[in-house]
N, C-alpha and C positions, 0 to 999 in steps of 0.2 A: 514133527514134520507137518502134521495137519494144522497145528496151532500156528506155525509160521506162515503157512499158505493162507490161513484164515486172516491173519493179521495183515499180510500183504494185500489181500483182496479188500479188506476193510479200508486200508489207507488209500487204495486206488479209487474206491467208491467215494471217499471223502474228497479226494482231489478232484474227481469228476463233478461232484456236487458243487464244489467251490467254483469250478469253471463255468457251470451252467446256471449259477444263481442269478436270478433276474431281479432288478429293481428299476426305478425310473431312469437311472443312468444307463443301465444295461439295455433297456428298451430303446432309448434314444440312440445309443451307439449302434445297436443292431439295425435300426431303421436307416440311419445315415450310411452305414456300410453297405446295405442293400441298394440304396438309391444311387450312391456315388459310384458303385461298381457297374451300374447300368448306364452312366453318363458316357457318351461317345463323341468322338470327332471322326466323322466319315467311317464309322464302323470300328474305330480303334477305342478300346476301353482300358487304359492303363491306370485310371484313377483309383480303382479299388485296391490295387497293389500298394499304392502310396498310402492309402488309409490304413491298410493292414500293417505297414511298416511303422506308421505313427503310433498305432495301438500297442506296439510291442513294449512300450514303457509303462503301460497301464495294467490294471488288474482285469481288463476286459478283452485281452488279446484273443482268447478262444471264441468269444461272442463275435468279435470283429471277423475272425477267420470264417466262421459259419455264415455270417451275413454276406460277406463279399463273394463267397463260393456260390451261395444261392442266387445273389444278384447277377453274377456272371452267367450262371446256367439259365436264368430267366431271359437273358438278353441273347446269348449266343447258342444256348443248348450245348450239346456235346462237341460242336464245332470249335468252341473256344477252349479246347483242351490245353493249348499252350498257356493261356492265362491261368487255368486251373492248376496245372503243374507248377507254374511260377509261384502261385499263391501258397501251395503246399510246401515248397522248398523254403520260401521266405518265412513262413510260420515256424518251421522246424529250426532254421538257422537263427532267426531272431530270438527264439526261446532259449537256445543254447548260449548265444552271445550275451543276453541280458540277465543271466543268472546272478552276476555280480553287481548289476545295476550301475556300472561305471562307464558303459559305452555311450559316447555322445550321439546325438541325433544326426550329426553330419556323417559320422562313420556308418551308422545304420543306413542312411539314405544312399550313400555311395555303394555299400555292399548290395543292397536291394536292387539298385539300378544295374550293377554289373551282373547279378543273377538273372535279371530280366533279359538283358542283352544276350548273355550266353545261351540261355534256354531258347530264345527265339532264333538266334543264329543257327543253332543245332537243328531246330525244327525246319528252317529253310533249307539247310544243306541236306538233311536226311530224308525229308518227306515232301518236299515241294520243288516245283520249278521256280527258280528265283532269278531276279535281275538286280542290278546295282541299286535301283530305286528301292527294292524291298529292304535291303540292308540299311539304306539311309532312313527309311521309315522306322525301322527297329531302333536305330540310334536316337531318332527324334523322340520315340516313346520312352526310351531310357532316360533321356534328359527330362521329360515331363515327370516321370516317376521320381527322379532325384529331387526336382524342384518342389513338387506337391507333397512329398514326404515331409519336407521341412515345414511347409505351410500348414499341413494338417497337424503337425506336432504342437504348433502354437495354439490351435483352436480345438484340440481334442476335447470332447465334452466333459470327461472326468476332470481334467485340469481346469477348464473354464468354470464349471459349476461349483468348484471349491473356492473360487475367488470372488470377492465382492466388487473389486474394481479391476478393469482391464487396461493394459497399455494400448497405445495406438496400433502397434504391430499386431497384437492379439485381436483387436477389433477388426482390422482389415482381413486378417486370415479367417476370422469367424464368418464375415460376410461372404468371402469366396467359398468357404466350405458349404454353407447353407444354400448358396445360389447354385453350386454344382449339384447339390442334392435335388434342388428343384428340377434341374435339367434331367435328372434320372427318372422323373415322372412322365417321360415322353409318351409312352403308350398306355398310360393309365387314364381311365375315364369313368365318370359316374353319370348314368342316365344320358350318355352321349356327350357329356361336357368334359373337356380336358381339365384334369385337376391341376396340371402344371400352369395352364393359362390363368385359371381362377386364382391360384395362390400368387402368381406374379402380379396380376392386376390389383389384388387386395394389398400386397406389400407396397406397391408404388403409391397407391392412394393414401394408405396409412402414413407413410413417411412424409408425403407432400402436405397432408393435412396437419400433421404434428409439428413439423420443423420448417415448413415454408418452401418457397419456390426453388431456392438454390440447391438444397439437399434433395428435394423431390426430383429435380432434373438429373442430378448426379446419380442417384440410386436408380432412376429409370434407365439411364444409359448403361449402367452396370448390369442390370437385370437383362436388358436386351442383348448385351454382349455375351454374358456367361451362360444364362439359362438356355438361350437359343443358339448356342455355339455350333451345333451340327446342322442347322437348318439353312438352306440356300438363301432364304429371304431375311437373314439376320441383319443386314444393313438397314433394311426398312423398319424392322422391329426395334432396332436401337433408336431410330428417329422417333418412332411412335411413342415408345415408353419414355424417352427423354422429354419430348414436348408435352406429353400427357402429365408427367410428373411435375413439370414446370407450371402448367396451368392449374393443376390440382392445388399447388401451394399458393398460386396467385389468388384463387377464388376461395381460400379457406376462411376468410373473414365472413363469408356468407353461411358458415356452418358446414355440417357434413354434406348436405345437399350441394353446396357450392363446390366442394372438392370433387364430388362425383361428376358434377356438370363440367368442371375444368378438365377432368380426365377424358370425358366423352368428346369434348370440343377438340382436345389435342389429337385424339385418335381420328376424328372425322376430318380435320384439316389436313393431316399428313396423308391419310388414305385417299382423300379426294385429289390431293396434289399428285399422287402416284397413279391411282387407278380410276379416278372419276367417281361418279355418284354411286355406282352399283356395288362396289366391292370394298369390304373392310378387312384388314389383316387380322383384327380381333373379332371374334364371334360376339355378336351383341347379346346373345343369351348368356354366354360366359361372363361378359361384362356386367350384365344384370345380377347374376349370382354373386360375383365378387363384390358388387356395390351393396347388395343386401347383407352379406356377411359383415361388411364394413360398418353399416348402420347399426346392426344388432350387437356386434362384438367389439366395437372400438373401445368402449369404456373398460372392458376386461383386458384388452390388449394394452391399453395405456397403463393400467394399474400394475400389471404383472410383467410387462416387457419394456415399455417405453420409458418408465421412470428410471429404471436401472440404466437403460441405454443413454438417457439424458445425462446422468451423472458421469458416465464414462466419456461421453463425447463433449461434455461441457456445454451442452446446448440447452437453453431455456425455452420451453414451449410458451411461457407467459411473457408479459412485458415486451411486446413487439415494438414498442415505441421508445425504447431506452435511448436510442441514438437521437431521436427527435427531442426528448426531454433534456438530454445533455446539451444539445445545440441551443435550445431555448434558455436553459440556465446560464450558459456561457454568454449569450447575447444580453440577457438581463443584467448579469454581473458587469459586463462591459459598459452598458449604459449607466449603471450606478457609479462605476469607477470614473467615467467621463464627467458625470455631474459633480462628484467630489473634487475632481481635478479643476473644473471650471470655478467652483466655489473658492477653492484655494487661491487661484489666480486673482479672483475678484477681491478677496480680503487683502491680498498683497498690495494691490493697486490703491486701495482706500486707506491703507495703514501708514501712509507717509506722515512723518512728524510735521506739525505746523508751528512755526515760531511767531512771536509778536511782530506784526508788520504795520505798515501805514494805515491799513484799514482798521486795525484795533485802536490805534491812536486817534483816528478820526471819530470812532465811536466814543472814546473817552471824552474828547473835546465837546462833542455834541451833548453828551450827558451833563457835563459841568455847565455848559452854556444854558441849557434848557432848565436846569434845576436851580442854579445859584444866580446866574446873570440875567435871567429872564425878567425879573421884577426889580432889577437894580436901576437906579436913576442914571447911571453912567452907561447903560446898555447901548443907547443910540450912538454915543461917542465911541465906545470900544468896538462894537460889532458891526457898525455901519460906516462911520466916518474913518475909523482906523482899523479895518478888519484884518488886513494882512499882518500888521504889527501885533495885534492881539492874538491872532491865531499862531503866529510864530513863537510868541512868548509862552503861550499855553503848551505848545509842542515841546519847547525846551524844558518846561516844568515837568512834564510827564516823562521825558527822556531821562532827566535827573533822577526821578523816582525809580525808573526801571534799572538804572545803572547802580545806584547806591542804596536803594531800598528806603530812602528817607529824603526829606526836602530840607536843605540847609538854607536858612533865611539869608545868610550872608551871600550865598551864591545864587540867590533867586533872581530870575530875569528882572531887569530894570523897571519894566512896566508895572509889575506887581509891587515893587518897593516904592515907587513914586506916584503912581496914579490910582491903582485898585483900592477900593474902599471895603472890599469883602475878602481880603486875603486869607483870613483864618477859615472862613466858610469854604473857600475854594480848596485850601490844603486839606481840610477834613474830608471833603467830597472825593478828592483825588486818592487819599489814603483808603477810604472805604471801597472805591471802585477798583483800586489796585489789588486789595485783598480778595475781592470777588474774582478778579481776573486770574490771580495766582491759583485759587482753588479750581477754577474751571480749566486752567492750563494743566494742572496736575491730573485731574480726572480725564481730560482729553488725551494726555500722554499715556495714562493707564489703559484707556480704551484702545489706543493704537497698539500698545503692547499685547492686549487681549486679542486684537484682530490678527496680529502676527502669529500668536500662539495657535489660534484657531486655524489659520492658514497652514501652519506646519502640520497640525494634527489631521486636517482634511487631506493634505497631500500624502501623509503616511497611510491614512485609511485607503486612499486611492491605490497606493502601491501594494498594500496588503490584499485588496480585492483583486488586483492584477495577478499577484502570486497565486491566489486561490484559483483563478481562472486557469493558470498553467497547471496546477495540480489536478483540476477536474479534467483537463484535456490531456493529461499525461497518459501515454499508451501503456496499457496493462495487458500482459499475456499470462495465460494459465498453463503451467507445465503438467500435462496429463500423465506423462510417464512417471515423473517424480511423485505425483499424487498417488498413483497406483502402487508404486514401490513402498511409499510410506504407509499407506493403508494396509497392505499385505503384511509388512513387518510388524506393525502395531497389533494386528489380529493374531499373528503368530506368537507374539509375546503376551497374549492374554488380555490386551487392552480392549475395553468395550467401546471401540471407536465407531462413530456414526457417519462422520464425513471428514474428508481432508481436502483442503484447497491450497495450492501453491501459486501465489501471485507474484509475478516478476515485473519490476518497474524499470529495470535497466540492466546493465551488464553485471553490476555487483549489488544491486538492491532488490531484495525479495522479502516476502512475508509468508509464513505458513500458518494456516488456520486449521485447527483440529477441534471437532466437537466430540465429546465423550459422554457416555451414559454411566450411571451409577458412580458419580464422582466421589462418593463417600468411601469407595474402596481404595486401599493404599496403592494398588497396582495402577489405578487411573489418576494418580496424583500428577500435578504439573511437573515436578522434578523428574519423575520416572518417565513420563512421556517425552520430556525434553531430552533426557539421556538417550532414549531409544532413537529418536529422530536424528540427534547429533551423530550417533554412530552410523545411521543409515546413509546420511548425505555427506559424512566425513567433514563436518564443519561445526565449530562451537556455536551454540545458540543461547539467546536469552529469551525468557518467556514471561508472559503475563496472562491473566485470565479475567473474564467477565462472567458474572453469574447470569444464567438465563432468566429473562424477565417474565417468561410465561410460567405462572404458578403451577400449571398442570404438569409441567415437565421440569420442575425445579431441581430434579436430581441430575440434570445435565449441566455441563460446563463447556464453555468455548475458550480454548487456549489460542493464543497468538504467539508466534515465535519469529524472531529476527536474528540476523547474524550478530553474534556477540562481539562486543568491542574488544580491541586488542589491549586496552588498559582498564584496570579496575581502580576504584578510589574509595577512601574511607575518611570521614572527617570526625574529629573529636574536639570537645570544647572544655575549657577551664575558665570559670568566671569568678569575680570577686567584686562586690559592691563596697561603697565607702563605709557604710554602717550596716549593722544587722537589720534585716527586714526592710532594707532600703531599695527603692526602685532603681534599677540600673538604667543609665542613659545610653547604653550600648545595645544594639539590636543586630541580629545576624540571621542568615538563612543559607541553606545549601541544598542541592538537589540535582536531578538529571533530567535533561530535555533532549529527546531524540538521541543524538550521538555525542552530546556535550554534557559536561558536569560543571556546575557553577557554585562558587562560594562567595558570599557577600557579607561585609561587615560595615555597619554604620555607627558613627559616634556623634550623638547629638551634642550641641554646644551647651556646656554647663553640666549640671548633675540633676538627679531626681526625676520627678514626673515630667517636667517640661522637656528635658533632654530626651527622655524615653519616648515622649510623644513625637518629637521631631524625627528621631531615628527610626521608630516603628513605622511611621508614615512612609518614609523613604524606602525601607526594606519591603514593606507590603506592596508599594507601587512597583518597585523593581521586580519583585517575584512574579507579579501578574504580567508585567510586560515581557519578561523572558519566557514564561510559560506560554504566552500567546504567540511567540515567534518573532517579537521585535528584536532588532539589533541592540547591542549595549549602547551605542552612540545615540540612537533615537530615544531609548529609554531614559538616558541621562538628561538629554535636552528637555524632554517632556517633564521629568521630575523637577528639574530646576525651575521651569516655568510655573509648574503647579505650586511649588513652595513659595515662589515670589508672589503669586496671586491668591494664595489660600486665605490670608488674613492681613490685617493692618500691621500685626506684629511681625518682626523679623524672625524667620525660621532658617537657621543655618545647620547644616549637618555634613559631616565627612562621609565619603562613600568609597569603599575599597572592594573591587570586583575582580575575581579571578575565574576565568573560564578555561576548561580543558577539553580539547578535542580527543575523545576517548578512542578514536581510531588511529589518528596520527601521533598523539601525544603532545600536540602543540598547546602551549600555555599562552594566554593573553591576559594581561593585568591592566586594569584601568583604575586610576586613582583621582579623586577630587579632594585634596586637602587631607588625605588619610596618612596614617603612620606607615613606616616602611614595611615591606613584605620581605621575608627571608626564604630562600630556597636551599634546603639542606641536602647536599649531595654526598656521595660516599666519601669523597676526599676534601670537600671544601663547602663553604657556605657563601651563597651569593645574596646581594642586597638589592632590592628594588625600592627606590625612594621617589618622592614626588614633591614639587614645589607649587602645585596648583592650589586654588582656593576651594573652600567647601561649596556644595551646591546650595542655591537659594540666596547667594550674596549678590551676584552680578546677573545682568540680563542674559549674557551669553556665557554658558558654562565653559569653564576651562578645565580640560582633563588631559592626562598623558597616557599613552598606550605603550606597554612593554610586551614584547613577544619573544619566546624561546621554546625549544623542544625539550620536553622532560625525558628522563630515563627511568628505567626500572629501579624502584627503591628510593626515589626522590621524595622529599617532604616539602609541602608549602606551609609556612607558618605566617599567619596573619594576626595582627594584634591592634588594639586600640591605643590611643595616645597615652592613656594612664599607665600602660605596661612599659612602654618605651621611655617615658619621662619619669619613671619611678626613681631612677638613679640620678640624683642631682649633683653628685660629686664628680661626674665625668662630663667632659664637653662633647666628646664624640660618642653619642648614645648608640648610634648604629654599630659602631665598632665594638662597644661593650656587649650589646645583645648578640652580635655575630659570634663573639667568643663564648658566650653562654650556650648558644645553640650548638656550636662546634664541639663543646665538651660533653654534650649529652650523648651517652652511648646506649641507644635503645632503638628498636624497630617498631615500637608501639606508639601510635599517634597520641593516645591518651596520656601515656607517660611523658612524652615530649611536651605536650600542652601543660601538664601539671608541673613539670620541672621549670619551664619558663616562668610560670606564675609564681612558683616558690622563690626563684631567684629575684624576681621583680619585687616581691614583698620584703625579701631580705634586704635588698638595696634601699627600699623606702624606709627601713627601720621602724616599721609600724605606723608611719605617717602617710597614709594613703590619701592623696588629694583628688583623685579622679577615678571614675569607674575603670575596671580592668577586665578585658576579655581576650582570650587567646584561642585561635582556631588552628588546629594542626591537621593537615590532610596528607594521607599517604597515597602514593601512586605506585602501582605494580603492574607488570606485564602479565596478561592472562596467558597461561600455557595452552 
C-alpha cells in the first residue's frame, strides 16, 4: 500500500515538474499571458481568457493559466473574481477536452465563449444589480473571447517559434498579439518613463527605418489603434504614430538620425495642429529613450528579428531603386529598338534594284567617244556635223549588245558599216565596257540583296528587343502562403532547405525556386525535392538546378521548378553512311525550349564532307535561332539568306523541322525540300510530304507548314532522302514506307528507327547511293 502511494506521489511530482518546466518558450508565453490578461477596454479584460484557450493545444497550458491569473489579479485584484473563476473553469474543461488532441480550435473557442457568458450571466443575476446593458456587454466580451481565441491560436509562441516561415494570416495574428501585449504595459514605468510608450516609439521608428514610409505609416496606425485601445485620446495617437511612422520612412536615407528626426517632426506637426506649441501627446523624454535604444540596438534587432521578418513579408530592405532601374532599362531598350527599326526602314528604302537605263548608255557612249573617236580623223564629221546620227547609231549598237550579248556585223547600224574607219576598235571597247558593267551590276545586285537581308535582321532584332521589354515589364507576384507551406513541408521531410520563392507570372504560369544546403545528401536531391513539392501543391512539376557560383558555399544548390508539361517525348536515331568511315551528309538535332520540343533533320546536297558541311551549318544555325526564341519562319528566312551569301559556291540543303507544343500536343511540321514525314498512330499511318525547294537555292525561301494535334502513343518518323529513295522498284515510295511503318509492332522508338533502316537497306539490295538517317520520336501523355 505504501509502495503504491509512493508511486502515485512520484508520478504526481513528475507531472507537476513537467508542467512548471521553464525555458525560453515558457518564459515568453508566461510574459505574454501576463501582459495580455492586463489589456483592457474600459475596464473589461477578456483577452487573457482567449490566450488561455489558445494555449490549451500546447505543452504550456499550465504556465499560461498561472500567468493570466497573476495578470488578472495585478489589474483587478480580488474584484475580478468573475474572470478568475472563468479562467479556472476554462483550464479544467480545455484540459479534459484536449486529452485526445482532436478538438478543433473553433470548437474550443466556442466552448470558452459560452463558459464566459454563462459565468458572467450568473454573476450578474446572483450577486449584482443588473441592467440590459450589462448583459449586452457580457455578450460583447463573449464575442471578443471567441474571436481572439482563434487569433491567438495562429500566433501562439510555441507554434510560431517552431516555424521558419509564416503565412500572411500568422503574421497578422502575431502583430495583433504583441501589440495587445504592449497595451498590457499600461501602468508599468521605469524611472518615471512609460515602458509601453518607449516600446511603441521604438517599434514604429524601427519599421519605418527598415521598410520605408508606407509600412512605417501602416504600423504606426496599427500601434496607435491597438496599443492605446483603452485611452480616450486614441484617435490623436493614431494620427501621431501614423504620421511619425510615415516621416520616419521618408527620412531614412539620412540614416538612423534621419528616421528619428522624421518621427519627431511627425509628432510635433500633429501635436501642434491639435494642441498648439505647449503640449505633446508623446513625452519627449520617452521619445529620447526610445531613440537612444534605436541607435544602440538597431543592428541587433535587424540581425535577429528583421531579417526573418523580411523573408516572411517578402520585403527587401535594400535596393530601394529597383523600380527606377527597371524604368530606365525599359526606356533604354525602347530607344535601342527604335534605332534598329529606323535602320531597317532605311535599308529597305536604299535596297531597290537598279536596271540599266539611259544614264548608263550615255556613260557608255561618252567612254567610247573619248577613248576611240577622240583622235580619229573623222571625229569632226561624226560628232559635230552629224552628231545625232552618230549618237543614235552608237545607242543602237549598245542596245544590240545588251539584248543579244554580242554584236552581229550583219545587223550593225549602217553608219558603222559605211562610214566608220575604227569599227573593230569600237566593238572591242564596247565588249570590254559591257563586261565591266555586267560585273558591277552583279555586285550591285548582291549589295541590294545584302541590304534587304540586313533590313530583315534589324527588324527582327527590333522585335526581339520589344519582346524583351514586355518580359521585363511583366507583372510578377510572390505567393507567400504557398512559400511558407512548401518551406514547412520540406523541413518536416528532413530537407535542408534555406529559402523558397514562388513567383507567379499569370494565371497558369509560375516558377518555384528552392535553395538547399548539403546538396550531397540523397534526401536533398532534385528528384526528392520535386516529389515533395509536387505532392504539396498537387501539381506535376519539372525541375532544373544551377550550382552556386560562390565557392565558399559550394555545398548549396538552387533548384527551379515549373509546371510539368502534359506530354513527354523521346527521340532515337538510326544512321547509315554510304561507306565505312564515311562522313555523313545528314545532320540532325532535337531538344526542348520552354514548353516546346523540336526535331530537325537536314540533308546536304550530295555526299561526303561537302554535304556534311552544308547540313551541319544549317542545323547549327537553326538550333541557335530556336534556342534564342526566334520563330521557325524567321529562322528559315535567315538561314536561307545566310547560305546564299556565305560563299560564291552554291550551298543547297533540305530542312525538315517538327515542333511539338508539350502542353497542348500540337505538332507543326515545316519542310523545305525534305523527304516525307510519317505519323504512326495506333490504327493508321499518316504521311506529310512537301514539294518545296531546299534552302539556299532561291532568294525567297519556299516552305510548307503542316499542323495537327498528336495523341498519347503517337510516333513521328523523320528520314532523309536516302531512306525513302532506297527502294527503286516502287513508284509510290511514300506508300511503300507507309506500309513498312504500319507493319512495325513496337512501342520503342529505337526499335522503330532500326526497323525502318533495316527495311531500307533490304530494299536497296546493298546498293546504297545516299546517306541514310532515321529519327523516331515517341509522344506520350504524362500521368
